[in-house]
C-alpha positions, 0 to 999 in steps of 0.5 A: 500500500505504501509503495502504491501511494508513493507511485501515485504521488510520484506520478502526480508530480511527473504529470503536473510537470509535463503539463506545465512544460507543455504550456511553456513550449506552446507559448514559445511556439506561438512567439516563434510562429509570429516571428517567422510567419510575419517575416519576409526578408528571406533573402536578406542576410541582415534581415535573417540575422535580425529574425534569428536573434528575435527567435533566440531571445524568445526561445531563451526566455522559455528555456530558462523556465523549462530548466527551472521547472525540470530542476524543481521537478527532479528535486521533488521526485528525489525528496519524495523517495527520501534522498538528501540533496547536496548543496549546489550553487544555482547554475546559469542557463546554457544553450543545450546544443553547445553551438551558437544559437544564432546560427541554429536559428538561421536554419528556417531561412535556409529551409525556406530558400531551399524549398523555393529553389526546388520549385515550391510555392511561397506557402509550401516554403513557409510551411517547410520553414515553420516545420524546421522552427518547430523541430528546433524548438521542441528539441531544444526544450527536450535537451534543456529538460533532460540536461537539467534533470540529470544534473540534479540526479548527481546531487545525491549519493544514493542515486545509482542510476535513472530510467526514462518515463514514457508519456503516452498522453503527450504524444499526438500519434502514440509513444514512439516504438524506440522509447517503448523498447528503451523504457526498461533501460537503466542509465548511469548518472554520468550519462545523458539519456539518448533522445530522438526527434519529438521525444517526450520522455522524462527521467526518474531516479533509481536508488537501491531502495526505490525504482519509481520509474519502473512502476510508473512505466509498467501500467503504460507499457501494459496498455500499449502492448495490450492495445497492440494485441497480436497485430502487426504493430505488436510484432513491430514493437517486439522486433525493434532493437535500439541503439544510440549514437553521439550527435555533434550538437544534441549529444546521445540520440536514440536510433533504431539499431542498424540505422546509419548516420554520417559522422561529423567528418563525413557530413563536412565532406558532403557539404556543397560549396556556396556559389559566389554572389553575383552583383546583378539586380533583377529590376523586374522582380517583386523583391526589387520593387518592394525595396524601390523608393520611387514606385510607379503606378505599374509597379504598385499594381503588380505589388497589389496583385501579388499581395492579393494572390498570396493572401488568397493562397495563404487563406486556402492553405490555412483552411486545408491545414484546419480541414486535415485536423490541425489545431488552430494553435498549431505553430504551422497554422499560426505562422500561416495566419501571421503570413496572411496578415502580412499580405493584408498589411501589404495590400493596405500599404500599396493601395494607399501609395497607389492613391497618392501616385494616381 
């Protein structure tokens, strides 16, 4: 009975913390969707750097809170299992990837430009950029949480290891098979838990007297395997073998055994050399017309026509996303809404200018 009560109490702590993290990440995604959805300087290096800096600042404000939440949650779990914590000076926030965050947050613009270069529409290019935004932010939040939790585990001499806690309630499409298979693995406190794209796993300490993570996972694992039954999904779960590799930015990453990834040296050799910039200005391009100071009536009519066409295209794509079941609060939907609003502002701006020219 005492063990059941402890497990219930621990579960409440973990679920409450996961819910708070979800709200923090959701707020961060909204801020990032506004930054990149409202952005139109995809080919302006200075503009990209400014947008990237806004994204760095918006993300860091939330990641600092994610770090504090993870630390307090792990401290609560350890105290609930009767562990004394060694005194430790507060640790300042550090970007979890170990690289310059400004360079990381220039990647959505690179994604946008690549999509356009292969013939994608403006709307599809923005969706590709927003997908990159969501991937970066989710991964950074997970890395921050993992690193803060493991750092707290090292404050107790009684902790001999830890295990991952799966979160079926947080996954849109169900718990990843990699996490299910890895749920029975025990990690040393000196090691970081391998994660993967979209990982929602938490961490629970293990002592000689308690292994709360095993109890917390058991019910969820039983339900998952029971739901799979004798189906193909069940066979797939039983056949999954996991491994981890050391990612240059993310640290240990959980992968399916046998999957191959480029080493850092191999990745460098695969990079294409950048084409030299050519100082030729296409005076007929919309990009040029937006920057032109003395626009003619013809110029403005072109800009207005384009803004109207793009506004309608964004509206159609928003409706398609919503019809597919995507939430109105999804970063991609929000980003498209901000882009549509940008088109509305362009329409008003150029229409007023046209009135003066006429």
